[in-house]
Structures are given as C-alpha cells and as structure tokens.
Phi, psi and omega in degrees: 000069180265112178237132179275126178235183186289336180201171178296323180293322176295319180296319178295319178296319180298317180295326178277351180078029185257007182295139185292148174058023177067019180279121180283331181250113182298338179277348183294316180296320178295318179294324179295316177297319181296318180291328177293319177295321179295318179296322178295316181297322182276350179083014181258000182281157176293122183300333181294335181288332187240019179242157179235156183280146172290139181284346179271304185254353178065019178274130178297136180213147177266000175230111181234148179252126180274121182204164173257134188237352180214184185288351180290342180063018176275143179280136179240151174254111189245135180283168182291341177284325181271339186303316181298329181285332180267341183249347187081009180079007181246136184306316181262013181080179178218185184296332179283348181231071187292337183267355180290134179206000000 
C-alpha cells in the first residue's frame, strides 16, 4: 500500500486512518481552497461565499466600511449604501453626526 503524500507524517496518518474530514488525499482540501480563491480573483465565485452583512441594513456586501455611528462606541461594518446616512457623506463626519468616527 504505497501512496505518495505530502509528507511522512501525512502518510503515517493516512495509514492509521486519521486524516481529517474523511479526506483520502491530503492535497484535496488544499486544492479546493486554491480553486475557491482563484474563482474569487477571477470574479466567477458565488458572491454569497465572500460577502458579509451590513450592520445597518443587513444586506450582504463585499465592501464594508468599519466605523462607529452612535454613543455605544461599538464598531459597525457599514455598506456603501448606508454609509452616507451614518457619516453625512463626509469622511470624518460632520456636526450632524457627532458620534461618527
């Protein structure tokens, strides 16, 4: 039962049946991650896999702005659609938005 793996320790784990997630090929998980990164780079990946929700409107977005918007001093991740309403449309905020930072 000679199988070539990435290292002696991987080969020993395979022989003992200890490979994680039932993966017979230790390189398969790595190849899957690599292909997901390539799809993201090329713009062919599912946007839901690489986006996070806006804390104001809860809409998934791949571009979020980290800012403080109220007296709680908690950091929020705000999408570009909500950002003008919490900042006044000004990078450093304005007098109408004293807690924006």
